[in-house]
C-alpha positions in Angstrom: -202.1 -22.5 12.0 -201.5 -19.9 9.4 -197.8 -20.8 9.2 -198.6 -24.5 8.7 -201.0 -23.6 5.8 -198.4 -21.2 4.2 -195.7 -23.9 4.4 -198.0 -26.5 2.9 -199.0 -24.1 0.0 -195.3 -23.3 -0.6 -194.3 -27.0 -0.7 -197.4 -28.2 -2.5 -198.0 -30.9 0.1 -200.0 -31.5 3.3 -198.2 -32.1 6.6 -199.5 -34.9 8.6 -200.7 -33.2 11.9 -200.6 -36.5 13.8 -196.8 -36.6 13.3 -196.0 -32.9 14.1 -194.3 -32.1 17.4 -196.1 -29.6 19.6 -195.3 -27.1 22.4 -197.9 -27.5 25.2 -198.6 -24.7 27.6 -201.3 -22.9 29.7 -202.3 -19.5 28.4 -201.0 -17.1 31.0 -204.1 -14.9 30.8 -206.9 -17.5 30.7 -205.3 -20.7 32.0 -206.7 -22.5 28.9 -204.5 -25.3 27.7 -202.9 -24.5 24.3 -200.6 -26.1 21.8 -198.5 -24.8 18.9 -197.1 -27.0 16.1 -193.4 -27.3 15.7 -192.9 -27.2 11.9 -189.9 -28.4 10.0 -187.1 -25.7 10.2 -186.9 -22.8 12.6 -189.8 -21.9 14.8 -189.3 -18.5 16.6 -191.1 -17.8 19.9 -191.8 -14.5 21.5 -194.5 -11.9 22.2 -194.3 -9.9 19.0 -197.3 -11.1 16.9 -196.4 -11.0 13.3 -192.6 -11.2 14.0 -192.6 -14.7 15.5 -194.0 -18.1 14.6 -195.3 -18.9 18.1 -196.7 -15.9 20.0 -196.9 -15.9 23.8 -198.9 -13.4 25.8 -196.4 -12.8 28.6 -194.7 -9.6 29.7 -191.7 -11.7 30.7 -191.2 -12.8 27.1 -189.0 -10.8 24.7 -190.4 -9.7 21.3 -188.3 -12.4 19.7 -187.3 -14.6 22.6 -186.2 -18.1 21.6 -186.5 -20.7 18.9 -187.1 -24.4 18.5 -185.6 -25.9 15.3 -186.3 -29.3 13.9 -182.9 -30.2 12.4 -181.9 -33.6 11.2 -184.6 -35.3 13.3 -183.5 -33.4 16.4 -185.4 -30.6 18.2 -183.0 -27.9 19.2 -183.9 -25.1 21.7 -182.0 -21.8 21.7 -182.3 -18.4 23.3 -182.2 -15.5 21.0 -180.7 -12.9 23.4 -183.8 -12.5 25.5 -184.0 -10.4 28.6 -185.5 -13.0 31.0 -183.9 -16.1 29.5 -184.8 -19.5 28.2 -184.4 -22.6 30.3 -185.0 -26.3 30.1 -185.5 -29.0 32.7 -186.3 -32.7 33.0 -190.1 -32.4 33.4 -192.6 -29.7 34.4 -192.2 -28.8 38.1 -188.5 -29.8 38.2 -185.3 -27.6 38.5 -184.2 -26.0 35.2 -181.0 -24.9 33.6 -180.8 -21.5 31.8 -179.4 -21.4 28.3 -176.7 -18.8 27.4 -177.6 -16.5 24.5 -177.4 -18.3 21.2 -176.6 -21.6 23.0 -178.4 -24.7 21.5 -179.7 -27.6 23.5 -181.5 -30.7 22.3 -184.9 -31.1 23.8 -186.9 -34.4 23.9 -190.5 -35.5 24.4 -192.0 -34.4 27.7 -189.1 -32.0 28.5 -189.8 -28.8 30.4 -189.1 -25.5 28.5 -189.3 -22.1 30.2 -189.7 -19.1 27.9 -189.4 -16.2 30.3 -192.1 -17.1 32.9 -194.1 -19.4 30.5 -193.8 -23.1 31.4 -194.1 -25.3 28.3 -193.3 -28.9 27.4 -192.4 -30.6 24.1 -194.9 -33.3 23.0 -193.9 -35.7 20.3 -196.2 -38.2 18.7 -195.6 -41.8 17.7 -193.5 -41.7 14.5 -193.3 -38.0 15.3 -190.5 -36.6 13.1 -191.8 -35.0 9.9 -189.2 -34.8 7.2 -189.9 -32.3 4.4 -187.6 -32.0 1.4 -185.8 -28.7 1.5 -185.9 -28.5 5.4 -183.4 -30.2 7.6 
């Protein structure tokens, strides 16, 4: 992704893609499976291309809807004051719990994440935390 390349250039290093966490989802328009890398630091999610790190094509998503942050080897999900909410559950297809605005919740491998009406899950790889100096 462009953001990954920009981060690598700024840090003067290459991030090992096999160790990066990913958000998995089906594209709402085409039903094609997609993934987005979760890079060290804050990863904003929403529908405003150019304003967010992960852009979702859904009318139920706010322009800047939520964020997933890799902080101290923990993935934290938070809602950024969205209109239709951010929720999490055990696994896709299970009941979910809505986050309050600005509330943070730890998410783990395979966990269900709802961004508006977009169902996603977090996928971590073996040895999957990438620590980069200057990002925590």
